[in-house]
Every structure is written in structure tokens, then in C-alpha cells.
C-alpha positions in Angstrom: 155.3 105.7 85.6 156.8 108.8 87.1 159.0 109.3 84.0 156.2 109.0 81.6 154.0 111.4 83.6 156.7 114.0 83.6 157.3 113.5 79.9 153.6 113.9 79.1 153.3 117.2 81.0 156.4 118.6 79.2 155.4 117.2 75.9 152.1 119.1 76.0 154.0 122.3 75.6 156.4 120.8 73.1 153.6 119.7 70.8 151.8 123.0 71.0 155.0 124.9 70.3 155.9 122.7 67.3 152.4 123.1 65.8 152.8 126.9 65.7 155.1 128.9 63.5 156.3 132.4 64.0 154.5 134.9 61.8 151.4 132.7 61.3 148.2 134.8 61.6 145.9 131.8 61.5 143.3 132.1 64.3 143.4 129.3 66.9 140.8 130.7 69.2 138.0 133.3 69.0 136.7 135.5 71.9 134.5 138.5 72.2 137.7 140.3 73.5 139.7 139.4 70.3 141.2 136.5 68.5 144.3 134.5 69.4 146.6 133.7 66.5 149.2 130.9 66.0 151.8 133.6 66.1 150.7 134.8 69.5 150.4 131.3 70.9 153.9 130.5 69.6 155.3 133.6 71.2 153.7 132.9 74.6 154.8 129.2 74.6 158.3 130.3 73.5 158.6 132.8 76.3 157.3 130.3 79.0 158.7 126.9 77.9 160.7 127.6 74.8 164.2 126.3 75.7 162.8 123.2 77.5 160.5 122.4 74.6 163.3 122.9 72.0 165.6 120.8 74.0 163.1 117.9 74.2 162.4 118.1 70.4 166.1 118.0 69.7 166.6 115.1 72.1 163.8 113.2 70.4 165.4 113.7 67.0 168.8 112.6 68.3 167.4 109.5 69.9 165.3 108.6 66.8 168.5 108.8 64.6 170.7 106.7 66.9 168.3 104.1 68.4 165.2 102.1 67.7 162.3 100.9 69.8 160.0 98.2 68.2 156.2 98.1 68.5 156.7 94.9 70.5 158.9 96.6 73.1 156.5 99.6 73.4 153.5 97.3 73.8 155.3 95.3 76.5 156.2 98.4 78.5 152.7 99.8 78.1 151.3 96.5 79.5 153.7 96.7 82.5 152.5 100.3 83.2 148.9 99.1 83.0 149.6 96.4 85.6 151.7 98.5 88.0 150.0 101.9 87.6 146.7 101.0 86.0 144.6 104.0 87.1 147.2 106.6 86.3 148.0 105.1 82.9 144.4 104.6 81.9 143.6 108.3 82.9 146.5 109.4 80.7 145.3 107.3 77.8 141.8 108.7 78.3 143.1 112.3 78.3 145.7 112.0 75.6 145.0 108.8 73.7 146.9 105.6 73.5 149.1 106.7 70.5 150.3 109.7 72.5 151.2 107.5 75.5 153.0 105.0 73.3 155.0 107.9 71.9 156.1 108.9 75.4 157.0 105.2 76.1 159.0 105.0 72.9 161.2 107.9 74.0 161.6 106.5 77.5 162.8 103.2 75.9 165.1 105.1 73.5 166.6 107.0 76.5 167.2 103.7 78.3 169.1 102.4 75.3 171.1 105.6 75.1 172.0 105.1 78.8 173.1 101.5 78.2 175.2 102.6 75.4 176.9 105.5 77.3 177.0 104.8 81.0 179.8 102.6 82.4 180.9 101.3 85.8 184.5 101.2 87.0 186.0 98.5 89.3 186.6 101.3 91.9 182.9 102.1 91.9 182.0 98.4 92.3 184.4 98.1 95.3 182.9 101.2 97.0 179.4 99.8 96.4 180.5 96.5 98.0 182.0 98.2 101.0 178.7 100.1 101.5 176.7 96.8 101.8 178.1 95.9 105.2 175.2 95.1 107.5 172.7 94.9 104.6 170.7 92.1 103.1 169.4 91.6 99.6 165.6 91.0 99.5 162.7 90.5 97.2 159.0 90.8 98.0 155.5 90.3 96.7 153.1 92.9 97.9 149.3 92.9 97.4 146.4 94.9 98.9 144.1 92.0 99.9 144.9 89.3 102.4 142.9 86.8 100.3 145.2 87.4 97.3 148.3 87.1 99.5 147.1 83.8 100.8 146.6 82.6 97.2 150.1 83.6 96.4 151.4 81.8 99.5 149.7 78.6 98.5 151.3 78.8 95.0 154.7 79.3 96.5 154.2 76.2 98.7 153.3 74.2 95.6 156.6 75.1 94.1 155.9 78.0 91.8 158.8 80.5 91.3 158.9 83.5 93.6 160.0 85.8 90.7 157.2 84.7 88.4 154.5 85.2 91.1 156.0 88.7 91.9 155.6 89.6 88.2 152.1 88.3 88.1 150.7 89.6 91.4 152.9 92.3 93.0 151.3 95.7 93.2 154.3 97.9 93.1 157.1 98.9 90.7 159.3 95.9 91.7 157.0 93.5 89.9 158.8 93.8 86.5 162.0 92.9 88.3 160.6 89.8 90.0 160.0 91.6 93.2 163.7 92.6 93.7 164.1 95.4 96.3 167.8 95.4 96.3 170.0 95.8 99.4 168.4 97.1 102.5 169.8 98.1 105.9 168.2 98.1 109.4 168.4 101.9 109.5 167.0 102.5 106.1 163.9 104.6 105.7 161.6 101.6 105.4 158.6 100.2 107.2 160.1 98.8 110.5 157.8 95.8 110.5 159.0 94.9 107.0 162.7 95.4 107.9 162.4 93.3 111.1 160.8 90.4 109.1 163.4 90.6 106.4 166.4 90.5 108.8 164.9 87.6 110.7 165.1 85.4 107.5 167.9 83.0 106.6 169.4 83.3 103.1 166.9 81.8 100.6 164.1 81.6 103.1 160.6 83.0 102.4 158.5 84.7 105.0 154.8 84.2 105.9 152.4 87.1 105.4 153.8 90.4 106.7 151.2 93.2 107.1 152.4 96.9 106.7 150.7 100.1 105.7 151.3 99.1 102.0 149.5 95.8 102.2 150.5 92.2 102.6 154.1 91.2 101.8 155.8 87.9 101.3 159.5 88.5 101.7 162.4 86.5 100.4 166.0 87.0 101.6 168.1 86.3 98.5 171.6 86.9 99.9 173.9 88.5 102.4 177.2 90.2 101.7 179.8 87.6 100.9 183.3 87.7 99.5 184.0 90.6 97.0 185.3 88.3 94.2 182.2 86.1 94.4 179.9 89.1 94.2 181.7 91.5 91.9 180.0 90.5 88.6 176.5 90.7 90.1 177.2 93.9 91.9 178.6 95.5 88.8 175.3 94.6 87.0 173.2 96.1 89.9 175.2 99.3 90.0 175.0 99.7 86.2 171.2 99.3 86.4 171.1 102.0 89.2 173.2 104.4 87.2 171.1 103.8 84.0 167.9 104.8 85.8 169.4 107.8 87.6 167.9 111.0 86.2 171.2 113.0 86.7 173.1 110.3 84.8 170.5 110.2 82.0 170.5 114.0 81.6 174.3 114.0 81.3 174.0 111.4 78.5 171.4 113.4 76.7 173.4 116.6 77.1 176.3 114.9 75.4 174.2 113.5 72.6 172.7 117.0 71.9 176.1 118.5 72.1 177.4 116.0 69.5 174.4 116.9 67.3 175.8 120.5 67.0 172.5 122.3 67.5 172.4 125.8 66.1 169.4 127.9 67.3 168.2 130.3 64.7 165.6 132.1 66.8 167.4 134.9 68.7 165.0 134.8 71.7 165.2 131.0 72.0 169.0 131.1 71.5 169.2 133.5 74.5 167.1 131.2 76.6 169.2 128.1 75.7 172.4 130.0 76.5 171.0 131.1 79.9 170.0 127.5 80.7 173.4 126.3 79.8 175.0 128.9 82.0 172.7 128.0 84.9 173.5 124.3 84.5 177.2 124.9 84.4 177.0 127.2 87.5 175.0 124.6 89.4 177.5 121.8 88.6 180.6 123.8 89.6 
């Protein structure tokens, strides 16, 4: 949800900028103090968000050319957002319209596909990741706000329904779409201490009773402890790849390379100067 919210804010400037053209005297607003033309609006948007807006438009064109997102994929992701961030997504739909929100979801999906296509994990990285798991446990959870709902989920678990399926159906946080998977946690991680204590008290494969924290009522499952490297290597590589594919720095690196390959030539002198300044700042910050 965070990604799409950021995209929506940025895209507001993008769409306004792309709707204006330099030299257009068409009036977009009238006031007693004077009219505002498309040319003036374009110039103001360009000065304040020009390089970022241009970069997003180019990224969208590059993604559209190289990757595809089907209506089915977009609708599925939208439904996931409605489940895990209902109020926020509904407010965004009310403000911008569902077609607009779907467009933002489309580019999020295209970016994910670009990440899968371009981000790799080495054996060295997997081994370092494994070494860092010492003293950690892999857990999943189902978290709900109401105790009554938590008790309902608990009954279904006892009847034999799958933990992962119930997490997708009931869990009220972003782990729902992953079947409640929270990944590897350590005793000293910045997590709720009641939750951590309950998680570490479990045996591998064991499911807890109801655990109340500031976030609601949890049902926790300890899925595994660190075992032998050779036994875990394949799964750890998959986990690490998923982490890298969702990392904003990694994603931006991928997009920068794709834009670079597109050989963008900025014709507007003022925008060109902004773009060059942004590149210089990025290079300086990475050195």
C-alpha cells in the first residue's frame, strides 16, 4: 500500500505536467487577479517537479514496452489492497477513481516483473544470509483486531484447516498475502516482546494459542529453525531474492538501468539541466 500511495502522490504532478504543453495560452483557471494558462502551469510544474515527473513518465514507457500486466493480475492485486488496507485504498479510489488506482497498480506490477528479470542472488550472498540467521526462528502469524474473530480462527485451525489459507483470509496486516509469513526473527529484534517470547517458546511446527499485543490478537506458528546450510540453501535463496526484489534501492537501480538503456534525450533545456543535476547528486550520494 505504501508503494501505491507514493506513486499516486507523484503521479498527480506527472499527469498535470503531461497535460500541459509549453507555449499553450489556453486558460485553465480564471481569477479576479488574472487568468492562469496551461503554459504558466506547465512552467511551474516543470520548475517544481519537472525532473521527477519526466523520469516517471519515461519509466512508465520503458516498462510498458518490456513487460505486461493483465487485467486479472491488476484486479487480484487491487482486491489484496482492499483487504489489507481497505480504508486507505477506498479513500484513494474515492479521490482519484478506480481506473487511476488500477493504473498505479499496473506500474507496481510491471516494476515487480522488471525486478524479477534483473535482480539476482549469488551463493556468497546466500551463505552470508544463512550465517546471519544464527539464533533466529522462522515464524508465521495470523493477526486480527477482535478476540471473537481470533477464537473463530483458532477453532478452524483445530478442525484441520490450513494455517496459510486462514492467514490469507483473516489476517489484518501485510503478511496476509504471504500466508502470514513474517520471516526470520531474533530475540533482540525491534518487535513486540510478548510476541517474541511466545514465538521462541514454540517447537518447530507448533501453533500458539491467542497472544495479545498492541496490534491485536495473534496466532503464531513456528515454521523452522536454522538447520544445515545445504538443506536450507534453496529456500534461503528464494527468500533473499524476494527481499531484494522488494527493496526500493534495488528497484531504483533496476529502473535507472532500464532508463539508461532507453537512451533518453531531453529536448527541454531547463528540464535537461534538472535531470543532469539529479544524476550528479545521485552519483555523489552513491560514491
